[in-house]
Backbone as JSON Lines, residues from 0, in Angstrom:
{"i":0,"aa":"M","n":[9.56,48.76,96.07],"ca":[8.25,49.4,96.17],"c":[7.59,49.88,97.49]}
{"i":1,"aa":"P","n":[7.43,50.95,97.86],"ca":[6.71,51.2,99.06],"c":[5.63,50.5,99.42]}
{"i":2,"aa":"T","n":[5.21,49.95,100.53],"ca":[4.06,49.24,100.82],"c":[2.84,50.17,101.23]}
{"i":3,"aa":"G","n":[3.02,51.35,101.59],"ca":[2.15,52.24,102.06],"c":[2.02,52.17,103.41]}
{"i":4,"aa":"F","n":[2.68,51.28,104.06],"ca":[2.81,51.08,105.56],"c":[4.18,51.22,106.17]}
{"i":5,"aa":"D","n":[4.97,52.18,105.5],"ca":[6.37,52.41,106.04],"c":[6.36,53.57,106.9]}
{"i":6,"aa":"Y","n":[6.56,53.07,108.2],"ca":[6.71,54.27,109.39],"c":[8.01,55.09,109.15]}
{"i":7,"aa":"P","n":[7.73,56.32,109.56],"ca":[9.12,57.08,109.34],"c":[10.23,56.65,109.88]}
{"i":8,"aa":"E","n":[11.46,56.93,109.35],"ca":[12.64,56.44,109.76],"c":[13.1,56.87,111.16]}
{"i":9,"aa":"F","n":[12.59,58.14,111.52],"ca":[13.22,58.71,112.69],"c":[11.93,58.99,113.5]}
{"i":10,"aa":"S","n":[12.05,59.35,114.8],"ca":[10.93,60.02,115.62],"c":[10.66,61.33,115.02]}
{"i":11,"aa":"H","n":[9.41,61.55,115.09],"ca":[8.82,63.01,114.56],"c":[9.22,64.14,115.29]}
{"i":12,"aa":"R","n":[9.8,65.08,114.7],"ca":[10.24,66.33,115.11],"c":[9.21,67.52,114.53]}
{"i":13,"aa":"R","n":[8.43,68.15,115.44],"ca":[7.45,69.13,114.87],"c":[8.24,70.16,114.15]}
{"i":14,"aa":"R","n":[7.49,70.33,112.94],"ca":[7.95,71.54,112.12],"c":[7.17,72.81,112.17]}
{"i":15,"aa":"H","n":[5.95,72.77,112.78],"ca":[5.03,73.93,113.0],"c":[4.85,74.12,114.57]}
{"i":16,"aa":"G","n":[4.51,75.38,114.75],"ca":[4.3,75.72,116.04],"c":[3.21,76.89,116.15]}
{"i":17,"aa":"P","n":[2.05,76.66,115.67],"ca":[1.03,77.79,115.7],"c":[0.47,77.65,117.17]}
{"i":18,"aa":"Q","n":[0.17,78.97,117.66],"ca":[-0.37,78.99,119.12],"c":[-1.54,79.9,119.2]}
{"i":19,"aa":"G","n":[-2.25,79.74,120.18],"ca":[-3.23,80.64,120.52],"c":[-4.67,80.42,120.03]}
{"i":20,"aa":"Y","n":[-5.0,79.48,119.35],"ca":[-6.35,79.24,118.9],"c":[-7.11,78.8,119.93]}
{"i":21,"aa":"A","n":[-8.27,79.21,120.08],"ca":[-9.34,78.9,121.22],"c":[-9.89,77.66,120.96]}
{"i":22,"aa":"S","n":[-10.05,77.19,119.56],"ca":[-10.5,75.76,119.49],"c":[-9.41,74.96,118.85]}
{"i":23,"aa":"Y","n":[-9.26,73.66,119.44],"ca":[-8.15,72.98,118.75],"c":[-8.49,72.49,117.25]}
{"i":24,"aa":"E","n":[-9.76,72.54,116.97],"ca":[-9.99,72.33,115.49],"c":[-9.47,73.23,114.52]}
{"i":25,"aa":"S","n":[-9.01,74.42,114.91],"ca":[-8.43,75.48,114.23],"c":[-7.02,74.96,113.79]}
{"i":26,"aa":"Y","n":[-6.44,74.06,114.41],"ca":[-5.1,73.48,114.14],"c":[-5.25,72.53,113.03]}
{"i":27,"aa":"R","n":[-6.26,72.13,112.47],"ca":[-6.46,70.95,111.47],"c":[-5.32,71.23,110.4]}
{"i":28,"aa":"P","n":[-5.5,72.39,109.57],"ca":[-4.59,72.54,108.5],"c":[-3.18,72.26,108.72]}
{"i":29,"aa":"W","n":[-2.63,72.81,109.99],"ca":[-1.41,72.5,110.29],"c":[-0.95,71.09,110.66]}
{"i":30,"aa":"L","n":[-1.78,70.43,111.26],"ca":[-1.81,69.03,111.63],"c":[-1.74,68.07,110.29]}
{"i":31,"aa":"R","n":[-2.48,68.57,109.47],"ca":[-2.5,67.58,108.13],"c":[-1.22,67.87,107.51]}
{"i":32,"aa":"D","n":[-0.64,68.95,107.42],"ca":[0.71,68.92,106.93],"c":[1.81,68.46,107.8]}
{"i":33,"aa":"E","n":[1.74,68.67,109.07],"ca":[2.69,68.25,110.07],"c":[2.92,66.62,110.01]}
{"i":34,"aa":"F","n":[1.62,65.92,109.83],"ca":[1.73,64.51,109.75],"c":[1.49,63.92,108.41]}
{"i":35,"aa":"T","n":[1.71,64.74,107.38],"ca":[1.83,64.27,106.07],"c":[0.42,63.63,105.57]}
{"i":36,"aa":"F","n":[-0.63,64.02,105.98],"ca":[-2.04,63.72,105.35],"c":[-2.18,62.28,105.67]}
{"i":37,"aa":"R","n":[-1.88,61.68,106.87],"ca":[-2.12,60.32,107.18],"c":[-2.26,60.18,108.81]}
{"i":38,"aa":"C","n":[-2.84,59.15,109.09],"ca":[-2.99,58.85,110.49],"c":[-1.68,58.45,111.24]}
{"i":39,"aa":"V","n":[-1.33,59.14,112.19],"ca":[-0.03,58.87,113.0],"c":[0.08,57.44,113.37]}
{"i":40,"aa":"Y","n":[-0.97,56.79,113.8],"ca":[-1.08,55.43,114.3],"c":[-1.09,54.31,113.1]}
{"i":41,"aa":"C","n":[-2.01,54.38,112.51],"ca":[-2.22,53.24,111.44],"c":[-1.77,53.55,110.1]}
{"i":42,"aa":"L","n":[-1.44,54.8,109.69],"ca":[-0.79,55.18,108.32],"c":[-1.93,55.43,107.27]}
{"i":43,"aa":"V","n":[-3.25,55.25,107.59],"ca":[-4.3,55.33,106.62],"c":[-4.1,56.73,106.06]}
{"i":44,"aa":"R","n":[-4.2,57.01,104.67],"ca":[-4.09,58.32,104.1],"c":[-5.14,58.86,103.62]}
{"i":45,"aa":"E","n":[-5.33,60.26,103.63],"ca":[-6.39,60.9,103.06],"c":[-6.9,60.42,101.63]}
{"i":46,"aa":"Q","n":[-5.83,60.15,100.95],"ca":[-6.14,59.74,99.46],"c":[-6.73,58.31,99.31]}
{"i":47,"aa":"W","n":[-6.88,57.71,100.58],"ca":[-7.42,56.26,100.43],"c":[-8.84,56.37,100.74]}
{"i":48,"aa":"G","n":[-9.58,57.58,100.78],"ca":[-10.9,57.54,101.24],"c":[-11.52,58.87,101.16]}
{"i":49,"aa":"R","n":[-12.61,59.15,101.94],"ca":[-13.07,60.4,101.97],"c":[-12.44,61.24,103.08]}
{"i":50,"aa":"T","n":[-12.04,62.38,102.85],"ca":[-11.24,63.17,103.94],"c":[-12.22,63.56,104.98]}
{"i":51,"aa":"A","n":[-13.49,64.17,104.51],"ca":[-14.47,64.77,105.57],"c":[-14.87,63.65,106.46]}
{"i":52,"aa":"G","n":[-14.89,63.76,107.79],"ca":[-15.29,62.96,108.73],"c":[-14.46,61.72,109.09]}
{"i":53,"aa":"E","n":[-13.24,61.53,108.28],"ca":[-12.64,60.28,108.49],"c":[-11.22,60.61,109.23]}
{"i":54,"aa":"F","n":[-10.87,61.82,109.56],"ca":[-9.94,62.05,110.37],"c":[-10.06,63.1,111.52]}
{"i":55,"aa":"D","n":[-9.44,62.66,112.71],"ca":[-9.84,63.54,113.85],"c":[-8.46,64.09,114.18]}
{"i":56,"aa":"L","n":[-8.56,64.99,115.19],"ca":[-7.38,65.74,115.82],"c":[-7.33,64.95,117.38]}
{"i":57,"aa":"D","n":[-6.49,64.21,117.5],"ca":[-6.32,63.44,118.74],"c":[-5.51,64.01,119.66]}
{"i":58,"aa":"H","n":[-5.86,64.12,120.94],"ca":[-5.01,64.76,122.12],"c":[-4.14,63.55,122.74]}
{"i":59,"aa":"Y","n":[-2.84,63.84,122.58],"ca":[-2.04,62.64,123.1],"c":[-2.27,62.41,124.43]}
{"i":60,"aa":"Y","n":[-2.18,63.61,125.32],"ca":[-2.61,63.69,126.74],"c":[-4.16,63.91,126.69]}
{"i":61,"aa":"P","n":[-4.91,62.94,127.0],"ca":[-6.51,63.03,126.95],"c":[-6.83,64.3,127.6]}
{"i":62,"aa":"Q","n":[-8.08,64.95,126.97],"ca":[-8.47,66.18,127.58],"c":[-8.91,65.9,129.12]}
{"i":63,"aa":"T","n":[-9.58,64.56,129.39],"ca":[-9.83,64.45,130.69],"c":[-8.9,64.45,131.66]}
{"i":64,"aa":"L","n":[-7.6,64.03,131.27],"ca":[-6.37,64.13,132.19],"c":[-5.77,65.54,132.16]}
{"i":65,"aa":"R","n":[-5.74,66.29,131.11],"ca":[-4.99,67.54,131.08],"c":[-5.8,68.6,130.29]}
{"i":66,"aa":"P","n":[-7.03,68.86,130.9],"ca":[-7.97,69.83,130.12],"c":[-7.26,71.14,129.72]}
{"i":67,"aa":"H","n":[-6.17,71.56,130.48],"ca":[-5.61,72.94,130.2],"c":[-4.62,72.59,128.83]}
{"i":68,"aa":"Q","n":[-4.41,71.6,128.45],"ca":[-3.68,71.41,127.11],"c":[-4.48,71.03,126.01]}
{"i":69,"aa":"A","n":[-5.92,71.19,125.99],"ca":[-6.83,70.93,124.93],"c":[-6.57,71.54,123.62]}
{"i":70,"aa":"A","n":[-6.03,72.79,123.71],"ca":[-5.74,73.55,122.48],"c":[-4.22,73.77,122.37]}
{"i":71,"aa":"D","n":[-3.35,73.01,122.9],"ca":[-1.98,72.94,122.81],"c":[-1.48,72.14,121.76]}
{"i":72,"aa":"Y","n":[-0.93,72.92,120.56],"ca":[-0.6,72.13,119.31],"c":[0.26,71.08,119.62]}
{"i":73,"aa":"D","n":[1.25,71.1,120.41],"ca":[2.34,70.03,120.55],"c":[1.53,68.78,121.24]}
{"i":74,"aa":"N","n":[0.29,68.96,121.76],"ca":[-0.43,67.82,122.41],"c":[-1.31,67.05,121.39]}
{"i":75,"aa":"L","n":[-1.37,67.65,120.25],"ca":[-2.31,67.08,119.07],"c":[-1.61,66.41,118.01]}
{"i":76,"aa":"V","n":[-2.18,65.28,117.5],"ca":[-1.69,64.56,116.48],"c":[-2.75,64.31,115.53]}
{"i":77,"aa":"Y","n":[-2.43,64.04,114.28],"ca":[-3.4,63.89,113.16],"c":[-3.74,62.13,113.17]}
{"i":78,"aa":"S","n":[-5.06,61.85,113.38],"ca":[-5.52,60.53,113.64],"c":[-6.65,60.37,112.78]}
{"i":79,"aa":"C","n":[-6.86,59.0,112.37],"ca":[-8.04,58.54,111.78],"c":[-9.12,58.53,112.77]}
{"i":80,"aa":"A","n":[-10.35,58.51,112.43],"ca":[-11.48,58.59,113.44],"c":[-11.52,57.29,114.2]}
{"i":81,"aa":"A","n":[-11.07,55.99,113.43],"ca":[-11.06,54.7,114.12],"c":[-10.01,54.58,115.24]}
{"i":82,"aa":"C","n":[-8.86,55.01,114.93],"ca":[-7.74,54.98,115.86],"c":[-7.93,55.83,117.05]}
{"i":83,"aa":"N","n":[-8.52,57.09,116.83],"ca":[-8.83,57.99,117.73],"c":[-9.89,57.54,118.83]}
{"i":84,"aa":"S","n":[-10.8,56.86,118.24],"ca":[-11.87,56.19,119.12],"c":[-11.32,55.11,120.01]}
{"i":85,"aa":"T","n":[-10.57,54.17,119.51],"ca":[-9.89,53.2,120.13],"c":[-9.1,53.76,121.12]}
{"i":86,"aa":"K","n":[-8.29,54.65,120.93],"ca":[-7.42,55.22,121.92],"c":[-8.28,55.9,123.21]}
{"i":87,"aa":"G","n":[-9.23,56.63,122.76],"ca":[-10.15,57.27,123.63],"c":[-9.49,57.99,124.74]}
{"i":88,"aa":"D","n":[-9.59,57.54,126.13],"ca":[-8.87,58.37,127.12],"c":[-7.53,57.68,127.67]}
{"i":89,"aa":"Q","n":[-7.12,56.61,126.94],"ca":[-5.99,55.83,127.38],"c":[-4.77,56.76,127.09]}
{"i":90,"aa":"L","n":[-3.77,56.66,127.99],"ca":[-2.45,57.37,127.91],"c":[-1.52,56.37,127.31]}
{"i":91,"aa":"V","n":[-1.25,56.35,126.09],"ca":[-0.38,55.41,125.34],"c":[1.1,56.06,125.19]}
{"i":92,"aa":"P","n":[1.91,55.18,124.78],"ca":[3.29,55.58,124.49],"c":[3.09,56.52,123.37]}
{"i":93,"aa":"N","n":[4.05,57.54,123.35],"ca":[3.91,58.59,122.24],"c":[4.21,58.11,120.78]}
{"i":94,"aa":"P","n":[3.15,58.04,119.85],"ca":[3.32,57.59,118.56],"c":[4.39,58.27,117.73]}
{"i":95,"aa":"T","n":[4.76,59.51,118.18],"ca":[5.61,60.35,117.31],"c":[6.97,59.87,117.68]}
{"i":96,"aa":"F","n":[7.23,59.2,118.81],"ca":[8.47,58.56,119.17],"c":[8.75,57.11,118.85]}
{"i":97,"aa":"V","n":[7.54,56.41,119.08],"ca":[7.68,54.91,118.96],"c":[7.36,54.36,117.75]}
{"i":98,"aa":"L","n":[6.53,54.88,116.83],"ca":[6.25,54.32,115.79],"c":[7.1,54.8,114.55]}
{"i":99,"aa":"T","n":[8.23,54.15,114.53],"ca":[9.38,54.29,113.69],"c":[9.82,53.0,112.97]}
{"i":100,"aa":"R","n":[10.6,53.03,112.03],"ca":[11.08,51.75,111.27],"c":[11.92,50.92,112.37]}
{"i":101,"aa":"Q","n":[12.66,51.55,113.17],"ca":[13.54,50.86,113.88],"c":[12.63,50.12,115.14]}
{"i":102,"aa":"Q","n":[11.44,50.6,115.31],"ca":[10.75,50.17,116.48],"c":[9.45,49.17,115.89]}
{"i":103,"aa":"V","n":[9.07,49.28,114.78],"ca":[7.86,48.54,114.37],"c":[8.29,47.98,113.01]}
{"i":104,"aa":"I","n":[7.63,46.81,112.79],"ca":[7.77,46.13,111.32],"c":[6.43,45.74,110.97]}
{"i":105,"aa":"V","n":[6.08,45.96,109.7],"ca":[4.81,45.57,109.19],"c":[5.13,44.52,108.16]}
{"i":106,"aa":"H","n":[4.42,43.44,108.27],"ca":[4.86,42.27,107.36],"c":[3.85,42.32,106.07]}
{"i":107,"aa":"H","n":[4.22,41.56,105.04],"ca":[3.67,41.59,103.83],"c":[2.26,40.9,103.97]}
{"i":108,"aa":"D","n":[1.97,40.04,104.99],"ca":[0.62,39.53,105.29],"c":[-0.26,40.42,106.08]}
{"i":109,"aa":"G","n":[0.26,41.79,106.45],"ca":[-0.46,42.65,107.23],"c":[-0.23,42.68,108.49]}
{"i":110,"aa":"G","n":[0.53,41.74,109.07],"ca":[0.74,41.52,110.49],"c":[1.77,42.7,111.08]}
{"i":111,"aa":"M","n":[1.72,42.95,112.09],"ca":[2.56,44.19,112.85],"c":[3.17,43.84,114.09]}
{"i":112,"aa":"D","n":[4.56,44.02,114.26],"ca":[5.14,43.73,115.37],"c":[5.8,44.97,116.02]}
{"i":113,"aa":"G","n":[5.71,45.04,117.2],"ca":[6.61,46.09,117.94],"c":[7.97,45.63,118.39]}
{"i":114,"aa":"L","n":[9.07,46.15,118.1],"ca":[10.37,45.69,118.42],"c":[11.0,46.26,119.7]}
{"i":115,"aa":"T","n":[10.22,47.07,120.31],"ca":[10.5,47.7,121.65],"c":[9.25,47.4,122.59]}
{"i":116,"aa":"E","n":[9.47,47.66,123.83],"ca":[8.44,47.53,124.68],"c":[7.38,48.45,124.54]}
{"i":117,"aa":"D","n":[7.71,49.81,124.37],"ca":[6.7,50.77,124.14],"c":[6.09,50.57,122.96]}
{"i":118,"aa":"A","n":[6.68,50.42,121.82],"ca":[5.95,50.1,120.54],"c":[4.98,48.98,120.71]}
{"i":119,"aa":"D","n":[5.34,47.83,121.25],"ca":[4.46,46.66,121.41],"c":[3.36,47.06,122.2]}
{"i":120,"aa":"R","n":[3.65,47.92,123.24],"ca":[2.4,48.24,124.15],"c":[1.37,49.15,123.31]}
{"i":121,"aa":"L","n":[2.04,49.9,122.56],"ca":[1.09,50.8,121.77],"c":[0.25,50.08,120.77]}
{"i":122,"aa":"I","n":[0.8,49.26,120.07],"ca":[0.14,48.3,119.22],"c":[-0.9,47.48,119.78]}
{"i":123,"aa":"R","n":[-0.68,46.9,121.07],"ca":[-1.66,46.29,121.83],"c":[-2.8,47.19,122.4]}
{"i":124,"aa":"M","n":[-2.38,48.24,122.72],"ca":[-3.44,49.18,123.18],"c":[-4.51,49.69,122.22]}
{"i":125,"aa":"L","n":[-3.88,49.91,121.08],"ca":[-4.7,50.27,119.96],"c":[-5.13,49.27,119.12]}
{"i":126,"aa":"D","n":[-4.89,47.91,119.38],"ca":[-5.47,46.73,118.73],"c":[-4.79,46.87,117.23]}
{"i":127,"aa":"L","n":[-3.79,47.3,117.03],"ca":[-3.22,47.59,115.68],"c":[-2.95,46.26,114.93]}
{"i":128,"aa":"D","n":[-2.75,45.07,115.68],"ca":[-2.49,43.94,115.12],"c":[-3.45,42.85,115.1]}
{"i":129,"aa":"S","n":[-4.65,43.33,115.31],"ca":[-6.08,42.49,115.22],"c":[-6.22,41.91,114.02]}
{"i":130,"aa":"D","n":[-7.06,40.94,113.84],"ca":[-7.33,40.41,112.65],"c":[-7.82,41.27,111.54]}
{"i":131,"aa":"E","n":[-8.82,42.12,111.89],"ca":[-9.45,43.1,111.07],"c":[-8.34,44.08,110.63]}
{"i":132,"aa":"Y","n":[-7.3,44.5,111.37],"ca":[-6.26,45.48,110.91],"c":[-5.44,44.74,109.86]}
{"i":133,"aa":"R","n":[-5.09,43.37,110.36],"ca":[-4.21,42.7,109.49],"c":[-4.76,42.6,108.05]}
{"i":134,"aa":"L","n":[-6.07,42.23,108.03],"ca":[-6.73,41.96,106.79],"c":[-6.84,43.32,105.99]}
{"i":135,"aa":"W","n":[-7.16,44.4,106.7],"ca":[-7.18,45.69,106.05],"c":[-5.77,46.06,105.44]}
{"i":136,"aa":"R","n":[-4.71,45.88,106.09],"ca":[-3.45,46.16,105.58],"c":[-3.01,45.1,104.54]}
{"i":137,"aa":"Q","n":[-3.24,43.86,104.58],"ca":[-2.98,43.17,103.52],"c":[-3.52,43.44,102.25]}
{"i":138,"aa":"T","n":[-4.95,43.82,102.49],"ca":[-5.77,44.3,101.21],"c":[-5.08,45.32,100.61]}
{"i":139,"aa":"W","n":[-4.57,46.34,101.42],"ca":[-4.14,47.68,100.75],"c":[-2.7,47.35,100.05]}
{"i":140,"aa":"I","n":[-1.91,46.52,100.7],"ca":[-0.64,46.23,100.19],"c":[-0.91,45.52,98.89]}
{"i":141,"aa":"R","n":[-1.84,44.72,98.8],"ca":[-2.14,44.1,97.46],"c":[-2.58,45.07,96.43]}
{"i":142,"aa":"V","n":[-3.56,45.96,96.94],"ca":[-4.1,46.87,95.99],"c":[-3.05,47.78,95.18]}
{"i":143,"aa":"L","n":[-2.14,48.2,96.26],"ca":[-0.93,49.1,95.63],"c":[-0.05,48.41,94.79]}
{"i":144,"aa":"E","n":[0.24,47.01,95.2],"ca":[1.12,46.28,94.23],"c":[0.45,46.18,92.78]}
{"i":145,"aa":"L","n":[-0.87,45.95,92.82],"ca":[-1.44,45.85,91.63],"c":[-1.63,47.11,90.77]}
{"i":146,"aa":"A","n":[-1.84,48.05,91.54],"ca":[-2.0,49.56,90.96],"c":[-0.41,49.83,90.38]}
{"i":147,"aa":"H","n":[0.58,49.53,91.2],"ca":[1.95,49.75,90.66],"c":[2.21,49.15,89.47]}
{"i":148,"aa":"E","n":[1.7,47.8,89.26],"ca":[2.01,46.99,88.12],"c":[1.16,47.43,86.9]}
{"i":149,"aa":"Y","n":[-0.26,47.56,87.03],"ca":[-1.14,47.64,86.0],"c":[-1.76,48.97,85.8]}
{"i":150,"aa":"A","n":[-1.69,49.78,86.9],"ca":[-2.39,51.14,86.84],"c":[-1.55,52.22,87.4]}
{"i":151,"aa":"P","n":[-0.24,52.59,86.9],"ca":[0.6,53.57,87.41],"c":[0.03,54.8,87.93]}
{"i":152,"aa":"S","n":[-0.94,55.35,87.11],"ca":[-1.6,56.5,87.44],"c":[-2.32,56.52,88.75]}
{"i":153,"aa":"V","n":[-3.16,55.47,88.99],"ca":[-3.73,55.09,90.23],"c":[-3.07,55.02,91.24]}
{"i":154,"aa":"Y","n":[-1.9,54.4,91.21],"ca":[-0.64,54.18,92.12],"c":[-0.13,55.46,92.71]}
{"i":155,"aa":"R","n":[0.17,56.35,91.7],"ca":[0.79,57.62,92.0],"c":[-0.43,58.47,92.72]}
{"i":156,"aa":"R","n":[-1.58,58.34,92.32],"ca":[-2.62,59.17,93.18],"c":[-2.67,58.6,94.55]}
{"i":157,"aa":"L","n":[-2.75,57.3,94.79],"ca":[-2.95,56.7,96.06],"c":[-1.69,56.86,96.8]}
{"i":158,"aa":"M","n":[-0.41,57.09,96.28],"ca":[0.77,57.31,97.13],"c":[1.2,58.61,96.9]}
{"i":159,"aa":"G","n":[0.48,59.58,96.39],"ca":[0.86,60.86,96.22],"c":[0.17,61.8,97.32]}
{"i":160,"aa":"F","n":[0.42,63.1,97.06],"ca":[-0.21,64.09,98.07],"c":[-1.49,64.48,97.55]}
{"i":161,"aa":"P","n":[-2.46,65.01,98.5],"ca":[-3.86,65.36,98.08],"c":[-3.75,66.6,97.31]}
{"i":162,"aa":"E","n":[-4.66,66.9,96.45],"ca":[-4.82,68.22,95.79],"c":[-4.93,69.3,96.67]}
{"i":163,"aa":"S","n":[-5.63,69.21,97.79],"ca":[-6.01,70.29,98.62],"c":[-4.84,70.36,99.72]}
{"i":164,"aa":"L","n":[-3.68,71.01,99.34],"ca":[-2.71,71.29,100.4],"c":[-2.73,72.57,101.09]}
{"i":165,"aa":"P","n":[-2.86,72.56,102.38],"ca":[-3.13,73.88,103.01],"c":[-2.0,74.9,102.79]}
{"i":166,"aa":"D","n":[-2.5,76.13,102.55],"ca":[-1.51,77.24,102.37],"c":[-1.31,77.9,103.7]}
{"i":167,"aa":"L","n":[-0.4,77.42,104.51],"ca":[-0.29,77.8,105.98],"c":[0.35,79.16,105.87]}
{"i":168,"aa":"A","n":[1.0,79.63,105.01],"ca":[1.57,81.1,104.99],"c":[0.35,82.17,105.07]}
{"i":169,"aa":"R","n":[-0.78,81.79,104.82],"ca":[-1.94,82.65,104.75],"c":[-2.67,82.7,106.08]}
{"i":170,"aa":"L","n":[-2.24,81.7,107.07],"ca":[-2.88,81.62,108.23],"c":[-2.17,82.57,109.33]}
{"i":171,"aa":"R","n":[-2.85,82.96,110.31],"ca":[-2.4,83.94,111.15],"c":[-2.88,83.44,112.61]}
{"i":172,"aa":"P","n":[-2.13,82.47,113.21],"ca":[-2.53,81.86,114.6],"c":[-2.54,83.19,115.66]}
{"i":173,"aa":"P","n":[-3.42,83.18,116.55],"ca":[-3.65,84.32,117.31],"c":[-2.45,84.55,118.21]}
{"i":174,"aa":"G","n":[-1.74,83.36,118.65],"ca":[-0.59,83.53,119.42],"c":[0.89,83.55,118.71]}
{"i":175,"aa":"G","n":[0.81,83.47,117.53],"ca":[2.01,83.54,116.76],"c":[2.32,82.05,116.27]}
{"i":176,"aa":"N","n":[3.64,81.91,115.89],"ca":[4.06,80.57,115.46],"c":[5.5,80.56,115.84]}
{"i":177,"aa":"T","n":[5.65,79.58,116.83],"ca":[6.99,79.56,117.46],"c":[7.97,78.68,116.53]}
{"i":178,"aa":"R","n":[7.45,78.17,115.38],"ca":[8.39,77.52,114.38],"c":[8.11,77.98,112.91]}
{"i":179,"aa":"A","n":[8.21,79.37,112.93],"ca":[7.66,79.87,111.58],"c":[8.54,79.53,110.34]}
{"i":180,"aa":"D","n":[9.66,79.06,110.72],"ca":[10.54,78.63,109.48],"c":[9.94,77.49,108.78]}
{"i":181,"aa":"G","n":[9.12,76.5,109.54],"ca":[8.61,75.42,109.09],"c":[7.57,75.71,107.96]}
{"i":182,"aa":"I","n":[7.08,76.94,107.81],"ca":[6.16,77.2,106.62],"c":[6.91,76.9,105.36]}
{"i":183,"aa":"E","n":[8.08,77.28,105.26],"ca":[8.84,77.12,104.17],"c":[9.09,75.72,103.66]}
{"i":184,"aa":"D","n":[8.84,74.75,104.64],"ca":[8.98,73.48,104.3],"c":[7.67,72.59,104.3]}
{"i":185,"aa":"S","n":[6.7,73.46,104.26],"ca":[5.32,72.89,104.04],"c":[5.12,72.46,102.62]}
{"i":186,"aa":"Y","n":[4.08,71.36,102.59],"ca":[3.95,70.79,101.24],"c":[3.39,71.71,100.25]}
{"i":187,"aa":"F","n":[2.58,72.64,100.62],"ca":[1.97,73.62,99.71],"c":[3.21,74.42,99.15]}
{"i":188,"aa":"E","n":[4.15,74.97,99.98],"ca":[5.28,75.71,99.45],"c":[6.2,74.83,98.57]}
{"i":189,"aa":"Q","n":[6.38,73.59,98.86],"ca":[7.29,72.81,98.11],"c":[6.54,72.56,96.69]}
{"i":190,"aa":"R","n":[5.23,72.37,96.77],"ca":[4.56,72.21,95.41],"c":[4.66,73.62,94.65]}
{"i":191,"aa":"R","n":[4.49,74.74,95.27],"ca":[4.6,76.13,94.58],"c":[6.14,76.34,93.95]}
{"i":192,"aa":"R","n":[6.93,75.7,94.62],"ca":[8.49,75.81,94.34],"c":[8.77,74.88,93.14]}
{"i":193,"aa":"G","n":[7.92,73.85,93.04],"ca":[8.09,72.77,92.14],"c":[9.09,71.76,92.53]}
{"i":194,"aa":"T","n":[9.23,71.51,93.99],"ca":[10.12,70.66,94.46],"c":[9.4,69.39,95.31]}
{"i":195,"aa":"L","n":[7.95,69.51,95.17],"ca":[7.39,68.45,95.99],"c":[7.44,67.1,95.21]}
{"i":196,"aa":"A","n":[7.77,66.18,96.11],"ca":[7.89,64.8,95.52],"c":[6.55,64.3,94.98]}
{"i":197,"aa":"E","n":[6.69,63.33,93.86],"ca":[5.52,62.97,93.27],"c":[4.69,61.99,94.36]}
{"i":198,"aa":"M","n":[5.49,61.18,95.12],"ca":[4.77,60.37,96.06],"c":[5.83,60.33,97.21]}
{"i":199,"aa":"Y","n":[5.11,59.74,98.35],"ca":[5.77,59.62,99.73],"c":[5.4,58.31,100.26]}
């Protein structure tokens, strides 16, 4: 049974490439789909709380260091507000490269270990193995176990996709889309075709 804290098997390869928005906030629907509706750092999902106000668009290279990349899609990741706040202006190892199953292990008690120097450094910089995070993960792991056993419909909702999937095909980025083929792989299109997995 998935724990809810299973990091991707491989480093993240961008599927979308919208360009030209004046405000980085305009990239939100693309980034929600890009990062599967969860925080790239701690893996909290939209389905586990209120979406509004709980997720930010984080600049991997902070705006203070590279203001010219403030509206660069490839410099943005989908992050919960807590992780984005902790990261602040720190330059951390790239989470899309180092937060993978080969480099990170999440224990059943909620503990988290980095298996490489970069993963360990990122975990320390974002305090992802603090007592607070350990308890939070441990609680969610247990909630998901109980839901799986006693409330399968709740488990499916918590581990499934949100109802509000962005229809990226309707969007028209001002600078075009350098990875237009990714729209066919978007979760909205998968649902439309009837191929969307029930859970992830």
